[in-house]
C-alpha positions as CSV (number, residue, x, y, z in Angstrom):
1,M,-11.8,8.3,-0.2
2,E,-11.8,4.8,-1.4
3,K,-10.4,6.0,-4.7
4,K,-7.6,8.2,-3.0
5,L,-6.3,5.5,-1.3
6,L,-6.3,3.0,-4.0
7,K,-4.6,5.7,-5.7
8,R,-2.0,6.2,-3.0
9,I,-1.6,2.7,-3.2
10,E,-0.7,2.2,-6.8
11,E,2.0,5.1,-6.0
12,L,3.8,3.5,-3.5
13,R,3.4,0.6,-5.2
14,K,5.4,1.5,-8.2
15,R,8.1,3.7,-6.0
16,L,8.7,0.2,-4.8
17,N,9.0,-1.2,-8.3
18,K,11.6,1.3,-9.0
19,F,14.0,0.4,-6.4
20,G,13.9,-3.5,-7.0
21,P,17.6,-3.3,-9.2
22,N,18.8,-0.7,-7.2
23,K,18.2,-0.7,-3.6
24,S,18.3,-3.4,-1.2
25,L,15.3,-5.0,0.8
26,I,16.7,-3.9,4.0
27,D,17.6,-0.1,2.7
28,S,16.1,2.0,5.1
29,E,14.1,4.0,1.8
30,V,12.7,0.7,0.9
31,V,11.8,-0.4,4.0
32,E,9.4,3.1,5.0
33,V,7.7,2.8,1.8
34,S,7.0,-0.7,2.1
35,Q,5.6,0.0,5.4
36,Q,3.7,2.8,4.3
37,L,2.2,0.5,2.0
38,D,1.5,-2.3,4.3
39,C,-0.2,0.3,6.1
40,L,-2.6,1.5,3.3
41,L,-3.2,-2.1,2.2
42,N,-4.7,-3.0,5.4
43,Q,-6.4,0.5,5.3
44,Y,-7.8,-0.5,2.2
45,Q,-8.8,-4.5,3.5
46,K,-10.6,-2.8,6.1
47,I,-12.6,-0.7,4.5
48,S,-13.6,-4.0,1.7
49,S,-14.4,-6.0,5.0
50,Y,-16.6,-3.5,6.6
51,K,-18.3,-3.1,2.7
52,Q,-19.1,-7.0,2.4
53,L,-20.4,-6.7,5.8
54,S,-22.5,-4.2,5.5
55,F,-24.0,-5.3,2.0
56,W,-25.3,-8.6,4.1
């Protein structure tokens, strides 16, 4: 699951980078992809935190 999550994060990050020179930061598509990426990054953070806690 973690690898799939990282792969999806990378896909969305690349997609946002492609928007850079062509779209405004308030463009609805940019905002939507950014929110999706935020959600996945939050999920990844939770997983990483849990792994660190369970290690101890």
